[in-house]
PyMOL Python script that loads the backbone (N, CA, C, O; Angstrom):
from pymol import cmd

cmd.read_pdbstr("""\
ATOM      1  N   MET A   1      65.265 131.676  93.649  1.00  0.00           N
ATOM      2  CA  MET A   1      66.253 130.774  94.230  1.00  0.00           C
ATOM      3  C   MET A   1      66.509 129.590  93.298  1.00  0.00           C
ATOM      4  O   MET A   1      67.653 129.152  93.166  1.00  0.00           O
ATOM      5  N   SER A   2      65.458 129.059  92.645  1.00  0.00           N
ATOM      6  CA  SER A   2      65.705 127.935  91.793  1.00  0.00           C
ATOM      7  C   SER A   2      66.484 128.265  90.555  1.00  0.00           C
ATOM      8  O   SER A   2      67.165 127.407  89.994  1.00  0.00           O
ATOM      9  N   LYS A   3      66.388 129.555  90.105  1.00  0.00           N
ATOM     10  CA  LYS A   3      67.159 129.976  88.988  1.00  0.00           C
ATOM     11  C   LYS A   3      68.663 129.961  89.301  1.00  0.00           C
ATOM     12  O   LYS A   3      69.477 129.527  88.486  1.00  0.00           O
ATOM     13  N   GLY A   4      69.000 130.435  90.477  1.00  0.00           N
ATOM     14  CA  GLY A   4      70.402 130.411  90.940  1.00  0.00           C
ATOM     15  C   GLY A   4      70.944 129.029  91.103  1.00  0.00           C
ATOM     16  O   GLY A   4      72.109 128.756  90.811  1.00  0.00           O
ATOM     17  N   ARG A   5      70.098 128.169  91.567  1.00  0.00           N
ATOM     18  CA  ARG A   5      70.437 126.731  91.776  1.00  0.00           C
ATOM     19  C   ARG A   5      70.698 126.070  90.445  1.00  0.00           C
ATOM     20  O   ARG A   5      71.636 125.283  90.312  1.00  0.00           O
ATOM     21  N   ASN A   6      69.841 126.393  89.410  1.00  0.00           N
ATOM     22  CA  ASN A   6      70.042 125.826  88.103  1.00  0.00           C
ATOM     23  C   ASN A   6      71.305 126.324  87.485  1.00  0.00           C
ATOM     24  O   ASN A   6      71.993 125.561  86.808  1.00  0.00           O
ATOM     25  N   LEU A   7      71.647 127.582  87.686  1.00  0.00           N
ATOM     26  CA  LEU A   7      72.867 128.198  87.149  1.00  0.00           C
ATOM     27  C   LEU A   7      74.068 127.542  87.806  1.00  0.00           C
ATOM     28  O   LEU A   7      75.038 127.213  87.123  1.00  0.00           O
ATOM     29  N   ALA A   8      74.024 127.345  89.121  1.00  0.00           N
ATOM     30  CA  ALA A   8      75.142 126.713  89.797  1.00  0.00           C
ATOM     31  C   ALA A   8      75.332 125.228  89.375  1.00  0.00           C
ATOM     32  O   ALA A   8      76.458 124.750  89.235  1.00  0.00           O
ATOM     33  N   ARG A   9      74.224 124.536  89.184  1.00  0.00           N
ATOM     34  CA  ARG A   9      74.302 123.168  88.724  1.00  0.00           C
ATOM     35  C   ARG A   9      74.911 123.081  87.329  1.00  0.00           C
ATOM     36  O   ARG A   9      75.737 122.214  87.039  1.00  0.00           O
ATOM     37  N   GLY A  10      74.472 124.021  86.461  1.00  0.00           N
ATOM     38  CA  GLY A  10      75.026 124.073  85.115  1.00  0.00           C
ATOM     39  C   GLY A  10      76.542 124.358  85.065  1.00  0.00           C
ATOM     40  O   GLY A  10      77.290 123.766  84.287  1.00  0.00           O
ATOM     41  N   LEU A  11      76.949 125.293  85.934  1.00  0.00           N
ATOM     42  CA  LEU A  11      78.383 125.634  86.000  1.00  0.00           C
ATOM     43  C   LEU A  11      79.169 124.426  86.544  1.00  0.00           C
ATOM     44  O   LEU A  11      80.239 124.114  86.022  1.00  0.00           O
ATOM     45  N   LEU A  12      78.671 123.759  87.556  1.00  0.00           N
ATOM     46  CA  LEU A  12      79.390 122.604  88.091  1.00  0.00           C
ATOM     47  C   LEU A  12      79.459 121.483  87.091  1.00  0.00           C
ATOM     48  O   LEU A  12      80.478 120.794  87.030  1.00  0.00           O
ATOM     49  N   SER A  13      78.412 121.261  86.291  1.00  0.00           N
ATOM     50  CA  SER A  13      78.472 120.207  85.295  1.00  0.00           C
ATOM     51  C   SER A  13      79.436 120.570  84.197  1.00  0.00           C
ATOM     52  O   SER A  13      80.116 119.703  83.648  1.00  0.00           O
ATOM     53  N   LEU A  14      79.502 121.877  83.864  1.00  0.00           N
ATOM     54  CA  LEU A  14      80.476 122.361  82.855  1.00  0.00           C
ATOM     55  C   LEU A  14      81.924 122.152  83.336  1.00  0.00           C
ATOM     56  O   LEU A  14      82.786 121.716  82.573  1.00  0.00           O
ATOM     57  N   ILE A  15      82.157 122.454  84.545  1.00  0.00           N
ATOM     58  CA  ILE A  15      83.530 122.274  85.119  1.00  0.00           C
ATOM     59  C   ILE A  15      83.871 120.797  85.181  1.00  0.00           C
ATOM     60  O   ILE A  15      84.994 120.416  84.851  1.00  0.00           O
ATOM     61  N   ALA A  16      82.919 119.938  85.602  1.00  0.00           N
ATOM     62  CA  ALA A  16      83.177 118.515  85.707  1.00  0.00           C
ATOM     63  C   ALA A  16      83.447 117.940  84.337  1.00  0.00           C
ATOM     64  O   ALA A  16      84.387 117.165  84.165  1.00  0.00           O
ATOM     65  N   SER A  17      82.624 118.314  83.341  1.00  0.00           N
ATOM     66  CA  SER A  17      82.864 117.742  81.984  1.00  0.00           C
ATOM     67  C   SER A  17      84.204 118.279  81.423  1.00  0.00           C
ATOM     68  O   SER A  17      84.909 117.538  80.739  1.00  0.00           O
ATOM     69  N   SER A  18      84.555 119.508  81.689  1.00  0.00           N
ATOM     70  CA  SER A  18      85.845 120.018  81.219  1.00  0.00           C
ATOM     71  C   SER A  18      86.994 119.233  81.823  1.00  0.00           C
ATOM     72  O   SER A  18      87.947 118.896  81.120  1.00  0.00           O
ATOM     73  N   LEU A  19      86.922 118.935  83.120  1.00  0.00           N
ATOM     74  CA  LEU A  19      87.969 118.151  83.758  1.00  0.00           C
ATOM     75  C   LEU A  19      88.062 116.764  83.191  1.00  0.00           C
ATOM     76  O   LEU A  19      89.159 116.227  83.038  1.00  0.00           O
ATOM     77  N   VAL A  20      86.927 116.168  82.874  1.00  0.00           N
ATOM     78  CA  VAL A  20      86.926 114.828  82.280  1.00  0.00           C
ATOM     79  C   VAL A  20      87.575 114.868  80.872  1.00  0.00           C
ATOM     80  O   VAL A  20      88.348 113.976  80.524  1.00  0.00           O
ATOM     81  N   TRP A  21      87.256 115.912  80.062  1.00  0.00           N
ATOM     82  CA  TRP A  21      87.882 116.011  78.749  1.00  0.00           C
ATOM     83  C   TRP A  21      89.405 116.270  78.864  1.00  0.00           C
ATOM     84  O   TRP A  21      90.185 115.749  78.067  1.00  0.00           O
ATOM     85  N   ILE A  22      89.803 117.049  79.826  1.00  0.00           N
ATOM     86  CA  ILE A  22      91.237 117.294  80.046  1.00  0.00           C
ATOM     87  C   ILE A  22      91.947 116.015  80.440  1.00  0.00           C
ATOM     88  O   ILE A  22      93.032 115.720  79.938  1.00  0.00           O
ATOM     89  N   ALA A  23      91.346 115.266  81.324  1.00  0.00           N
ATOM     90  CA  ALA A  23      91.931 113.986  81.755  1.00  0.00           C
ATOM     91  C   ALA A  23      92.019 113.001  80.598  1.00  0.00           C
ATOM     92  O   ALA A  23      93.036 112.333  80.410  1.00  0.00           O
ATOM     93  N   LEU A  24      90.946 112.919  79.830  1.00  0.00           N
ATOM     94  CA  LEU A  24      90.958 112.017  78.680  1.00  0.00           C
ATOM     95  C   LEU A  24      92.018 112.411  77.651  1.00  0.00           C
ATOM     96  O   LEU A  24      92.684 111.560  77.061  1.00  0.00           O
ATOM     97  N   GLY A  25      92.156 113.747  77.448  1.00  0.00           N
ATOM     98  CA  GLY A  25      93.152 114.215  76.560  1.00  0.00           C
ATOM     99  C   GLY A  25      94.574 113.879  76.995  1.00  0.00           C
ATOM    100  O   GLY A  25      95.419 113.527  76.171  1.00  0.00           O
ATOM    101  N   LEU A  26      94.831 113.993  78.310  1.00  0.00           N
ATOM    102  CA  LEU A  26      96.157 113.628  78.844  1.00  0.00           C
ATOM    103  C   LEU A  26      96.441 112.134  78.684  1.00  0.00           C
ATOM    104  O   LEU A  26      97.546 111.730  78.322  1.00  0.00           O
ATOM    105  N   VAL A  27      95.413 111.323  78.964  1.00  0.00           N
ATOM    106  CA  VAL A  27      95.574 109.881  78.861  1.00  0.00           C
ATOM    107  C   VAL A  27      95.829 109.513  77.391  1.00  0.00           C
ATOM    108  O   VAL A  27      96.744 108.742  77.099  1.00  0.00           O
ATOM    109  N   TYR A  28      95.038 110.050  76.479  1.00  0.00           N
ATOM    110  CA  TYR A  28      95.239 109.799  75.055  1.00  0.00           C
ATOM    111  C   TYR A  28      96.635 110.200  74.634  1.00  0.00           C
ATOM    112  O   TYR A  28      97.309 109.454  73.924  1.00  0.00           O
ATOM    113  N   PHE A  29      97.070 111.351  75.055  1.00  0.00           N
ATOM    114  CA  PHE A  29      98.357 111.838  74.663  1.00  0.00           C
ATOM    115  C   PHE A  29      99.487 110.954  75.184  1.00  0.00           C
ATOM    116  O   PHE A  29     100.419 110.644  74.443  1.00  0.00           O
ATOM    117  N   ILE A  30      99.415 110.550  76.437  1.00  0.00           N
ATOM    118  CA  ILE A  30     100.461 109.720  77.025  1.00  0.00           C
ATOM    119  C   ILE A  30     100.531 108.343  76.312  1.00  0.00           C
ATOM    120  O   ILE A  30     101.617 107.841  76.023  1.00  0.00           O
ATOM    121  N   VAL A  31      99.362 107.755  76.040  1.00  0.00           N
ATOM    122  CA  VAL A  31      99.318 106.477  75.370  1.00  0.00           C
ATOM    123  C   VAL A  31      99.848 106.628  73.924  1.00  0.00           C
ATOM    124  O   VAL A  31     100.581 105.770  73.432  1.00  0.00           O
ATOM    125  N   THR A  32      99.483 107.674  73.291  1.00  0.00           N
ATOM    126  CA  THR A  32      99.973 107.917  71.930  1.00  0.00           C
ATOM    127  C   THR A  32     101.449 108.187  71.863  1.00  0.00           C
ATOM    128  O   THR A  32     102.100 107.774  70.903  1.00  0.00           O
ATOM    129  N   VAL A  33     102.017 108.878  72.865  1.00  0.00           N
ATOM    130  CA  VAL A  33     103.453 109.067  72.904  1.00  0.00           C
ATOM    131  C   VAL A  33     104.153 107.749  73.002  1.00  0.00           C
ATOM    132  O   VAL A  33     105.143 107.509  72.311  1.00  0.00           O
ATOM    133  N   TRP A  34     103.640 106.873  73.870  1.00  0.00           N
ATOM    134  CA  TRP A  34     104.284 105.568  74.023  1.00  0.00           C
ATOM    135  C   TRP A  34     104.186 104.745  72.736  1.00  0.00           C
ATOM    136  O   TRP A  34     105.144 104.068  72.362  1.00  0.00           O
ATOM    137  N   ILE A  35     103.033 104.798  72.057  1.00  0.00           N
ATOM    138  CA  ILE A  35     102.840 104.023  70.802  1.00  0.00           C
ATOM    139  C   ILE A  35     103.760 104.559  69.715  1.00  0.00           C
ATOM    140  O   ILE A  35     104.379 103.778  68.994  1.00  0.00           O
ATOM    141  N   VAL A  36     103.861 105.893  69.584  1.00  0.00           N
ATOM    142  CA  VAL A  36     104.689 106.505  68.497  1.00  0.00           C
ATOM    143  C   VAL A  36     106.143 106.201  68.784  1.00  0.00           C
ATOM    144  O   VAL A  36     106.849 105.790  67.863  1.00  0.00           O
ATOM    145  N   SER A  37     106.635 106.371  69.986  1.00  0.00           N
ATOM    146  CA  SER A  37     108.055 106.159  70.254  1.00  0.00           C
ATOM    147  C   SER A  37     108.374 104.679  70.148  1.00  0.00           C
ATOM    148  O   SER A  37     109.440 104.335  69.637  1.00  0.00           O
ATOM    149  N   PHE A  38     107.506 103.788  70.605  1.00  0.00           N
ATOM    150  CA  PHE A  38     107.764 102.336  70.428  1.00  0.00           C
ATOM    151  C   PHE A  38     107.766 101.960  68.987  1.00  0.00           C
ATOM    152  O   PHE A  38     108.607 101.170  68.557  1.00  0.00           O
ATOM    153  N   GLY A  39     106.834 102.509  68.206  1.00  0.00           N
ATOM    154  CA  GLY A  39     106.781 102.150  66.760  1.00  0.00           C
ATOM    155  C   GLY A  39     108.001 102.648  66.000  1.00  0.00           C
ATOM    156  O   GLY A  39     108.538 101.932  65.155  1.00  0.00           O
ATOM    157  N   VAL A  40     108.435 103.842  66.284  1.00  0.00           N
ATOM    158  CA  VAL A  40     109.609 104.366  65.558  1.00  0.00           C
ATOM    159  C   VAL A  40     110.846 103.575  65.941  1.00  0.00           C
ATOM    160  O   VAL A  40     111.673 103.246  65.091  1.00  0.00           O
ATOM    161  N   GLU A  41     110.967 103.268  67.236  1.00  0.00           N
ATOM    162  CA  GLU A  41     112.134 102.480  67.671  1.00  0.00           C
ATOM    163  C   GLU A  41     112.134 101.080  67.098  1.00  0.00           C
ATOM    164  O   GLU A  41     113.181 100.512  66.786  1.00  0.00           O
ATOM    165  N   THR A  42     110.901 100.520  66.964  1.00  0.00           N
ATOM    166  CA  THR A  42     110.825  99.145  66.442  1.00  0.00           C
ATOM    167  C   THR A  42     111.134  99.131  64.910  1.00  0.00           C
ATOM    168  O   THR A  42     111.783  98.211  64.412  1.00  0.00           O
ATOM    169  N   VAL A  43     110.665 100.143  64.204  1.00  0.00           N
ATOM    170  CA  VAL A  43     110.822 100.130  62.746  1.00  0.00           C
ATOM    171  C   VAL A  43     112.252 100.578  62.383  1.00  0.00           C
ATOM    172  O   VAL A  43     112.908  99.928  61.569  1.00  0.00           O
ATOM    173  N   THR A  44     112.734 101.669  62.971  1.00  0.00           N
ATOM    174  CA  THR A  44     114.015 102.182  62.541  1.00  0.00           C
ATOM    175  C   THR A  44     115.195 101.643  63.379  1.00  0.00           C
ATOM    176  O   THR A  44     116.333 101.658  62.909  1.00  0.00           O
ATOM    177  N   GLY A  45     114.946 101.184  64.573  1.00  0.00           N
ATOM    178  CA  GLY A  45     116.029 100.676  65.409  1.00  0.00           C
ATOM    179  C   GLY A  45     116.717 101.791  66.218  1.00  0.00           C
ATOM    180  O   GLY A  45     117.607 101.498  67.017  1.00  0.00           O
ATOM    181  N   THR A  46     116.332 103.036  66.031  1.00  0.00           N
ATOM    182  CA  THR A  46     116.914 104.151  66.795  1.00  0.00           C
ATOM    183  C   THR A  46     115.802 104.906  67.507  1.00  0.00           C
ATOM    184  O   THR A  46     114.632 104.805  67.140  1.00  0.00           O
ATOM    185  N   ALA A  47     116.171 105.640  68.499  1.00  0.00           N
ATOM    186  CA  ALA A  47     115.194 106.422  69.245  1.00  0.00           C
ATOM    187  C   ALA A  47     114.704 107.568  68.399  1.00  0.00           C
ATOM    188  O   ALA A  47     115.462 108.135  67.612  1.00  0.00           O
ATOM    189  N   ALA A  48     113.453 107.913  68.553  1.00  0.00           N
ATOM    190  CA  ALA A  48     112.842 108.971  67.787  1.00  0.00           C
ATOM    191  C   ALA A  48     113.142 110.329  68.455  1.00  0.00           C
ATOM    192  O   ALA A  48     113.374 110.412  69.661  1.00  0.00           O
ATOM    193  N   SER A  49     113.130 111.356  67.649  1.00  0.00           N
ATOM    194  CA  SER A  49     113.344 112.703  68.180  1.00  0.00           C
ATOM    195  C   SER A  49     112.145 113.083  69.048  1.00  0.00           C
ATOM    196  O   SER A  49     111.013 112.758  68.689  1.00  0.00           O
ATOM    197  N   SER A  50     112.350 113.735  70.134  1.00  0.00           N
ATOM    198  CA  SER A  50     111.306 114.083  71.077  1.00  0.00           C
ATOM    199  C   SER A  50     110.328 115.104  70.400  1.00  0.00           C
ATOM    200  O   SER A  50     109.129 115.082  70.679  1.00  0.00           O
ATOM    201  N   ASP A  51     110.829 115.955  69.552  1.00  0.00           N
ATOM    202  CA  ASP A  51     109.966 116.869  68.848  1.00  0.00           C
ATOM    203  C   ASP A  51     109.005 116.133  67.929  1.00  0.00           C
ATOM    204  O   ASP A  51     107.815 116.446  67.886  1.00  0.00           O
ATOM    205  N   PHE A  52     109.509 115.180  67.214  1.00  0.00           N
ATOM    206  CA  PHE A  52     108.629 114.387  66.338  1.00  0.00           C
ATOM    207  C   PHE A  52     107.618 113.611  67.127  1.00  0.00           C
ATOM    208  O   PHE A  52     106.449 113.587  66.743  1.00  0.00           O
ATOM    209  N   VAL A  53     108.009 112.961  68.233  1.00  0.00           N
ATOM    210  CA  VAL A  53     107.099 112.207  69.049  1.00  0.00           C
ATOM    211  C   VAL A  53     106.005 113.097  69.667  1.00  0.00           C
ATOM    212  O   VAL A  53     104.833 112.719  69.694  1.00  0.00           O
ATOM    213  N   ALA A  54     106.399 114.273  70.158  1.00  0.00           N
ATOM    214  CA  ALA A  54     105.387 115.147  70.766  1.00  0.00           C
ATOM    215  C   ALA A  54     104.432 115.702  69.705  1.00  0.00           C
ATOM    216  O   ALA A  54     103.238 115.806  69.985  1.00  0.00           O
ATOM    217  N   LEU A  55     104.879 116.052  68.544  1.00  0.00           N
ATOM    218  CA  LEU A  55     104.009 116.590  67.526  1.00  0.00           C
ATOM    219  C   LEU A  55     103.045 115.538  66.992  1.00  0.00           C
ATOM    220  O   LEU A  55     101.851 115.802  66.852  1.00  0.00           O
ATOM    221  N   SER A  56     103.560 114.342  66.692  1.00  0.00           N
ATOM    222  CA  SER A  56     102.698 113.342  66.162  1.00  0.00           C
ATOM    223  C   SER A  56     101.731 112.817  67.219  1.00  0.00           C
ATOM    224  O   SER A  56     100.600 112.470  66.878  1.00  0.00           O
ATOM    225  N   ALA A  57     102.129 112.746  68.475  1.00  0.00           N
ATOM    226  CA  ALA A  57     101.216 112.337  69.543  1.00  0.00           C
ATOM    227  C   ALA A  57     100.138 113.365  69.772  1.00  0.00           C
ATOM    228  O   ALA A  57      98.988 113.008  70.031  1.00  0.00           O
ATOM    229  N   ALA A  58     100.486 114.652  69.681  1.00  0.00           N
ATOM    230  CA  ALA A  58      99.494 115.708  69.864  1.00  0.00           C
ATOM    231  C   ALA A  58      98.448 115.655  68.743  1.00  0.00           C
ATOM    232  O   ALA A  58      97.247 115.750  68.997  1.00  0.00           O
ATOM    233  N   LEU A  59      98.924 115.501  67.497  1.00  0.00           N
ATOM    234  CA  LEU A  59      98.014 115.432  66.384  1.00  0.00           C
ATOM    235  C   LEU A  59      97.050 114.230  66.465  1.00  0.00           C
ATOM    236  O   LEU A  59      95.848 114.334  66.220  1.00  0.00           O
ATOM    237  N   LEU A  60      97.648 113.106  66.817  1.00  0.00           N
ATOM    238  CA  LEU A  60      96.793 111.895  66.913  1.00  0.00           C
ATOM    239  C   LEU A  60      95.816 111.967  68.106  1.00  0.00           C
ATOM    240  O   LEU A  60      94.694 111.468  68.007  1.00  0.00           O
ATOM    241  N   ALA A  61      96.224 112.574  69.217  1.00  0.00           N
ATOM    242  CA  ALA A  61      95.341 112.720  70.369  1.00  0.00           C
ATOM    243  C   ALA A  61      94.201 113.662  70.065  1.00  0.00           C
ATOM    244  O   ALA A  61      93.054 113.400  70.426  1.00  0.00           O
ATOM    245  N   ILE A  62      94.524 114.785  69.385  1.00  0.00           N
ATOM    246  CA  ILE A  62      93.462 115.744  69.012  1.00  0.00           C
ATOM    247  C   ILE A  62      92.493 115.079  68.036  1.00  0.00           C
ATOM    248  O   ILE A  62      91.277 115.230  68.159  1.00  0.00           O
ATOM    249  N   GLY A  63      93.031 114.353  67.081  1.00  0.00           N
ATOM    250  CA  GLY A  63      92.129 113.640  66.109  1.00  0.00           C
ATOM    251  C   GLY A  63      91.261 112.624  66.774  1.00  0.00           C
ATOM    252  O   GLY A  63      90.093 112.487  66.407  1.00  0.00           O
ATOM    253  N   SER A  64      91.779 111.898  67.741  1.00  0.00           N
ATOM    254  CA  SER A  64      90.939 110.892  68.378  1.00  0.00           C
ATOM    255  C   SER A  64      89.907 111.495  69.246  1.00  0.00           C
ATOM    256  O   SER A  64      88.793 110.976  69.307  1.00  0.00           O
ATOM    257  N   LEU A  65      90.210 112.587  69.943  1.00  0.00           N
ATOM    258  CA  LEU A  65      89.231 113.263  70.743  1.00  0.00           C
ATOM    259  C   LEU A  65      88.172 113.919  69.905  1.00  0.00           C
ATOM    260  O   LEU A  65      86.992 113.881  70.255  1.00  0.00           O
ATOM    261  N   ALA A  66      88.566 114.521  68.803  1.00  0.00           N
ATOM    262  CA  ALA A  66      87.594 115.172  67.895  1.00  0.00           C
ATOM    263  C   ALA A  66      86.689 114.141  67.229  1.00  0.00           C
ATOM    264  O   ALA A  66      85.490 114.352  67.043  1.00  0.00           O
ATOM    265  N   GLY A  67      87.306 113.032  66.881  1.00  0.00           N
ATOM    266  CA  GLY A  67      86.510 111.968  66.256  1.00  0.00           C
ATOM    267  C   GLY A  67      85.542 111.288  67.252  1.00  0.00           C
ATOM    268  O   GLY A  67      84.482 110.818  66.840  1.00  0.00           O
ATOM    269  N   SER A  68      85.877 111.230  68.506  1.00  0.00           N
ATOM    270  CA  SER A  68      84.975 110.628  69.458  1.00  0.00           C
ATOM    271  C   SER A  68      83.845 111.563  69.876  1.00  0.00           C
ATOM    272  O   SER A  68      82.820 111.107  70.384  1.00  0.00           O
ATOM    273  N   SER A  69      84.018 112.853  69.669  1.00  0.00           N
ATOM    274  CA  SER A  69      82.986 113.815  70.100  1.00  0.00           C
ATOM    275  C   SER A  69      82.079 114.203  68.902  1.00  0.00           C
ATOM    276  O   SER A  69      81.099 114.925  69.090  1.00  0.00           O
ATOM    277  N   TYR A  70      82.394 113.733  67.687  1.00  0.00           N
ATOM    278  CA  TYR A  70      81.595 114.085  66.554  1.00  0.00           C
ATOM    279  C   TYR A  70      80.370 113.176  66.454  1.00  0.00           C
ATOM    280  O   TYR A  70      80.495 111.963  66.626  1.00  0.00           O
ATOM    281  N   SER A  71      79.186 113.736  66.180  1.00  0.00           N
ATOM    282  CA  SER A  71      77.997 112.921  66.048  1.00  0.00           C
ATOM    283  C   SER A  71      77.449 113.103  64.643  1.00  0.00           C
ATOM    284  O   SER A  71      77.634 114.141  64.008  1.00  0.00           O
ATOM    285  N   MET A  72      76.794 112.098  64.195  1.00  0.00           N
ATOM    286  CA  MET A  72      76.253 112.098  62.820  1.00  0.00           C
ATOM    287  C   MET A  72      74.769 112.477  62.844  1.00  0.00           C
ATOM    288  O   MET A  72      73.942 111.696  62.375  1.00  0.00           O
ATOM    289  N   GLY A  73      74.413 113.625  63.365  1.00  0.00           N
ATOM    290  CA  GLY A  73      73.016 114.046  63.403  1.00  0.00           C
ATOM    291  C   GLY A  73      72.288 113.519  64.616  1.00  0.00           C
ATOM    292  O   GLY A  73      72.890 112.979  65.544  1.00  0.00           O
ATOM    293  N   SER A  74      70.992 113.686  64.588  1.00  0.00           N
ATOM    294  CA  SER A  74      70.172 113.258  65.723  1.00  0.00           C
ATOM    295  C   SER A  74      69.989 111.780  65.779  1.00  0.00           C
ATOM    296  O   SER A  74      70.105 111.093  64.764  1.00  0.00           O
ATOM    297  N   MET A  75      69.709 111.287  66.924  1.00  0.00           N
ATOM    298  CA  MET A  75      69.517 109.838  67.130  1.00  0.00           C
ATOM    299  C   MET A  75      68.051 109.450  67.039  1.00  0.00           C
ATOM    300  O   MET A  75      67.710 108.301  67.318  1.00  0.00           O
ATOM    301  N   GLY A  76      67.174 110.366  66.660  1.00  0.00           N
ATOM    302  CA  GLY A  76      65.750 110.160  66.660  1.00  0.00           C
ATOM    303  C   GLY A  76      65.327 109.287  65.467  1.00  0.00           C
ATOM    304  O   GLY A  76      66.165 108.873  64.666  1.00  0.00           O
ATOM    305  N   PRO A  77      64.033 109.015  65.360  1.00  0.00           N
ATOM    306  CA  PRO A  77      63.575 108.206  64.225  1.00  0.00           C
ATOM    307  C   PRO A  77      63.810 108.915  62.884  1.00  0.00           C
ATOM    308  O   PRO A  77      63.749 110.140  62.785  1.00  0.00           O
ATOM    309  N   LYS A  78      64.075 108.118  61.883  1.00  0.00           N
ATOM    310  CA  LYS A  78      64.358 108.697  60.585  1.00  0.00           C
ATOM    311  C   LYS A  78      63.047 108.877  59.840  1.00  0.00           C
ATOM    312  O   LYS A  78      62.162 108.035  59.985  1.00  0.00           O
ATOM    313  N   PRO A  79      62.878 109.916  59.061  1.00  0.00           N
ATOM    314  CA  PRO A  79      61.648 110.197  58.333  1.00  0.00           C
ATOM    315  C   PRO A  79      61.493 109.142  57.228  1.00  0.00           C
ATOM    316  O   PRO A  79      62.476 108.558  56.771  1.00  0.00           O
ATOM    317  N   GLU A  80      60.293 108.919  56.824  1.00  0.00           N
ATOM    318  CA  GLU A  80      60.016 108.008  55.719  1.00  0.00           C
ATOM    319  C   GLU A  80      60.590 108.589  54.401  1.00  0.00           C
ATOM    320  O   GLU A  80      60.512 109.795  54.167  1.00  0.00           O
ATOM    321  N   PRO A  81      61.150 107.737  53.569  1.00  0.00           N
ATOM    322  CA  PRO A  81      61.666 108.271  52.291  1.00  0.00           C
ATOM    323  C   PRO A  81      60.480 108.747  51.384  1.00  0.00           C
ATOM    324  O   PRO A  81      59.408 108.145  51.331  1.00  0.00           O
ATOM    325  N   VAL A  82      60.756 109.838  50.703  1.00  0.00           N
ATOM    326  CA  VAL A  82      59.746 110.434  49.800  1.00  0.00           C
ATOM    327  C   VAL A  82      59.795 109.746  48.453  1.00  0.00           C
ATOM    328  O   VAL A  82      60.855 109.598  47.845  1.00  0.00           O
ATOM    329  N   ASP A  83      58.632 109.334  48.002  1.00  0.00           N
ATOM    330  CA  ASP A  83      58.528 108.662  46.685  1.00  0.00           C
ATOM    331  C   ASP A  83      58.320 109.809  45.643  1.00  0.00           C
ATOM    332  O   ASP A  83      57.265 110.441  45.596  1.00  0.00           O
ATOM    333  N   ARG A  84      59.334 110.036  44.846  1.00  0.00           N
ATOM    334  CA  ARG A  84      59.298 111.093  43.870  1.00  0.00           C
ATOM    335  C   ARG A  84      58.354 110.805  42.759  1.00  0.00           C
ATOM    336  O   ARG A  84      57.944 111.738  42.070  1.00  0.00           O
ATOM    337  N   TYR A  85      57.985 109.600  42.538  1.00  0.00           N
ATOM    338  CA  TYR A  85      57.127 109.218  41.377  1.00  0.00           C
ATOM    339  C   TYR A  85      55.691 108.879  41.789  1.00  0.00           C
ATOM    340  O   TYR A  85      54.960 108.316  40.973  1.00  0.00           O
ATOM    341  N   GLU A  86      55.260 109.187  42.989  1.00  0.00           N
ATOM    342  CA  GLU A  86      53.926 108.790  43.454  1.00  0.00           C
ATOM    343  C   GLU A  86      52.818 109.472  42.647  1.00  0.00           C
ATOM    344  O   GLU A  86      51.737 108.896  42.520  1.00  0.00           O
ATOM    345  N   THR A  87      53.032 110.657  42.104  1.00  0.00           N
ATOM    346  CA  THR A  87      51.981 111.324  41.385  1.00  0.00           C
ATOM    347  C   THR A  87      51.947 110.879  39.907  1.00  0.00           C
ATOM    348  O   THR A  87      50.971 111.154  39.209  1.00  0.00           O
ATOM    349  N   SER A  88      52.985 110.206  39.434  1.00  0.00           N
ATOM    350  CA  SER A  88      53.004 109.827  38.014  1.00  0.00           C
ATOM    351  C   SER A  88      52.817 108.316  37.834  1.00  0.00           C
ATOM    352  O   SER A  88      53.137 107.783  36.771  1.00  0.00           O
ATOM    353  N   GLU A  89      52.291 107.602  38.879  1.00  0.00           N
ATOM    354  CA  GLU A  89      52.075 106.199  38.731  1.00  0.00           C
ATOM    355  C   GLU A  89      50.788 105.932  37.844  1.00  0.00           C
ATOM    356  O   GLU A  89      49.795 106.657  37.906  1.00  0.00           O
ATOM    357  N   VAL A  90      50.884 104.909  37.075  1.00  0.00           N
ATOM    358  CA  VAL A  90      49.758 104.501  36.246  1.00  0.00           C
ATOM    359  C   VAL A  90      49.244 103.179  36.764  1.00  0.00           C
ATOM    360  O   VAL A  90      49.996 102.224  36.956  1.00  0.00           O
ATOM    361  N   ALA A  91      47.898 103.147  36.994  1.00  0.00           N
ATOM    362  CA  ALA A  91      47.310 101.927  37.506  1.00  0.00           C
ATOM    363  C   ALA A  91      46.945 100.974  36.424  1.00  0.00           C
ATOM    364  O   ALA A  91      46.434  99.890  36.704  1.00  0.00           O
TER     365      ALA A  91
END
""", "prot")
cmd.dss("prot")
cmd.show_as("cartoon", "prot")
cmd.util.cbc("prot")
cmd.orient("prot")
């Protein structure tokens, strides 16, 4: 029974985290659409093409989500640096 409960808990957490990522993606996309359209209109003085706005907002939203989920290795303690010359030291 505990194995089934662990499986159900894992599936529910997977679904919850997927919904959070989808919601974050939509929020990032909507904010980026507003920023891109406002920027183009401010710089050029004309409204931007909706194709351009959607493409650039999608690329920027994907990049920001991918960048926020990327980690630089483990967060554990770092190993001591190895002294390459420890055997050739002269006293």
